[in-house]
N, C-alpha and C positions, 0 to 999 in steps of 0.2 A: 945608303943613305940615313943620316938618323932621322929620328923622331920629329927633333925642334924643326931640322931643314924640311919635313914633310910639312909641318902644323906653320910655319912661314907664310904668312901671306904674300902675295907675289905688288910688288911696288908700283910697276909698270903696267899690272892689270887695274889696279885701283885709283891711280890719276887717271888711267885714259881717259873711261868716263868724265870725271871733273873737267880736265880736260874738254872735253866736246862739249860739254855744257855751257862752259864760260865763254868757247866758241862761235857758240849758237846764240848766246846771251847778247855778243858784242853785234854780231850780224844783225838780230831783232834790232840791238838799236840803234844802226846806224841806217838801218832800213826805216825806224823811225822818224829819224830825222831827214831822210831826203823826204819822205813822205810830206812832213810839216814846216819846210822852207817855203814852198810856194805860199801855204796859210799867212807864214809871216810874213813876207814879204808883202801881200796883200795887206796885211792889218798897217803894216807901216807905210806901205803906198798911199793907204786913206787917210793918215795924218801929216801929208806933204802936203804941199800947194801944186797944182799944176804944173809950174815951170818946173819942180824940182821934180814932180811922178814923169816927169816926159826925159828927163835929162839920161843919158845913154854913155858911160856906167852907169848906175844910178847911184846917186848919193845916199848912205845912208845917215848922216852927218849933219843932216838938212835939219833947218828949222822945224818945229810941229805946229798942226793948224787945225780945226776945226771946219775947216771952210766946205770939203768933200761933205760931212754929214748937216749942216745947213743949207747947201745947196740938195741934197737928196731929200730933206723934211720938206723941200719950197721955200725956205726964206730968201734964197734970192729972187720969186719971184716966177717958181716953175710950179709947176703940178706938185699935191702932195699926195704921198706914196700910202698913207692910209686907208684910201680904197682898197689899194689892189693890195694891199697886206689883209683885210681883212674877207676879202672876197675867195684871197689864198686859202684862209684859217676857216672858215665857213667849209669851202670847197673841199680842203683836206679833212677835216673832221667829222663833217655828216659823211662822205663818200668811207671813211675809214668803220666810223660806228654800222653801217647796212655792208659793208663787208663781215664785219665780225658777227653781227647778227645771221646773216644768210650763210656765212661758212660754218661756224658752229654746229649747226643739225646738221649739214650735208657729209663735215670730216665725221661726225658721231657716225652716221651711217653708212662711212666706206670704212671703219676703223673698228668704232666695237659694235656695232651691229651688220656687217658688210651685208652687202646686195650682191646679188648674182653677177660675179665679170666684173666685179669693183674695182679691179685695173685695168681693165676696158675706160671707164669709167673715169678714172685717176687723166692717163691718155688723152682721154678727150679733153681733160680742163688743160693740160700742157700743153695741146697742138694748139689752144686756141690764141698762144703767147707766138707761135712761129710767125701768124702772120704777119708783115711789115705792118707799122698803123700810119705810114702815109695810103698805104692800098684800100684801107677804109675810109680816106680822109673826104673824097668826093662822095661816095651815098652818104655818110653822116651829115656831112653840109648841107647837101639839096633835102636830106627830111629837117633839117633843123631849119633850112627857109622857109621849108611850106609850110610847116608849124607854126612859125612863130616863135621860134627858140633860138632863133639868135641874138648873141650877146644876153644870155639866161644862166645866171651863176649854178644854177637847178641842173641843165643839158652836160654840166661838166659833173657835176654830182653822180650823175647817173653814168657819166663813162668814165670817170674814176671806180664806180664800184666793178662796172660791168669789166674794166682792163686789173684790176687788183682781184676779183676772186678766185682766178681759178690759182695763182701763185697763193693766193691766203687759203683755202682748202687743201691743196698738195702740202703744204706745212703744218696745218694744223692738221691732218690726219696724219704726219706721224707722233705729233703731241698726243694726239687721246689716245694715240696707240700703248703708249704708258701707262696709260690712266689702270687703274684693276679691276678686270668686269666684277670679282668677289665683291664690291665696294658699290657699284651700283646693282647687282642682284639684289643686295640686302638694304637698299633704299625704295626697290620696287617691291620687296615682299612686305616692307612697312606700310607702303600704300603710295609711295610716290611717282608720278606721273610725268611723263618724258621733260615738259617745260621746268617743273622742280628738279627729274636728275641734275640736267644743264648746267640751269644755274645757280644749286644748290651743291652739285656733288663734282660733277665732271671739271666745269668752269674755277672752281677753285684748286683743284690737283693741277689743271695744266697751266694754271695763271702763268707759271716765267712763257709760255709757247705762246699763249697767249697775247703777251705783252709784245713780245718779240715780231708774231707776226705783224700785230698792230701800227707798230714803230716801222717796221718795210712797208706797209701801206701808205702811210701817212709819208712818208719821206718820198715816197714814190709819186704819189698825188704831188706835192708840193712843190717839186721839180718838172713837173709834167708842161712842158711848155707847147708841142708843136698844133694838137688841137686849141689849147686857151689860146694862142696866136692868131689860128685860121678862125674859130667862129665866138670869136668875143671881139667886144668895140670899147668903149669907153665905162661901160655900164659894171660890165661884166670881169672887166680886167684882171688879171691875175698879176702875182707881183714877178714872176718871172719876164711876164712878156713887158712888164713895167720898168723891167732893167736894160731889156734892149731896148728899149726910147733913148737911154746915153750915149748911146751909137749911130751918131749922125753925119750926115754929108759935111758938116764945119769941123768935122774932126773926134777924136778919140778920145773925153774927157776923161783920164785914165784915173786920177784921183775919187772923181767922183761915181767910177765904174765900181772903185775898189771899197768906198765906204757902202757904196748901195749892197754889192754881192759881200759885203760882212753881215748888216742887218737884216737880209732875207735869208743870210743863211744861219742867223741865230735861233728863230724857235727849232728847225732841228737838233742844231747842237746840243741845244736847252733838252731837247726831249729825249736822244740820245744821255746824254748824262742824265738824266733823272731816271732811265730807266735802263744803265746800262748794267747792273745787276739782274734783273730779270732778263737782260737781252740776251746778256751769257750763259743765262741757266739755260733759257729757251733754244737757244742756238744747238749746246750742247748736253739736248734731254734726248736719250737714249743711247746716246756714242759710248757709254760703257756702263757695262751689262753686269 
């Protein structure tokens, strides 16, 4: 065998990774389209009249209208969605801020300055998520009734904080574990106390992980329905509870439901789009060393 034959690269071996990459890319595009189709259908149906939205199969060439959005915002004499949207915003943002304030020092103690049996502590936090939500509904309802906390937005803030805190501590533990200990020790040598270390040293370094944790907690709080449905009435009603009011005994108003679903989903979509770079960095933090 000649030297040129030995040095000649294999065409089949070099083209195989390229074909595999193109195949995986095609599969990813197809999966993305499959997941996007229901959302596109919902958006299109929200601009149809109720008669066109109720046709089976759906009419994609039907005329477009804003009647569904007008009905959602109360133009037809219905209830206004703004109080429910404001309640969801307050409950989600306030609970997310409280979760971050409580989870950051807890994750610091479990990762950078680990306590004894810190793995048992983490598994205890995670085990609290294994209890079915409905199992704790009756005691919480009785507590809220006896303390006059029914239909109170701050009860939802407390509940959402306690529900999201375990998963936030678990996530931020892995993020803070990537913070260099030498940087923290240098700050402590310069006289920085724990609050200063957390806010000026640890938080900026772990900002992508904190942003990812905050976004996930915000989504969980915004989408929560069971507690909000049972523990609220008119004053503290949230957006998901308001959305269920469109399913009545008179029938399903499909165009109005699609319009309401799109409007209620916009805050989560906007938050995810605004923090997508931090979310990707945070979720992939520590994946490659």
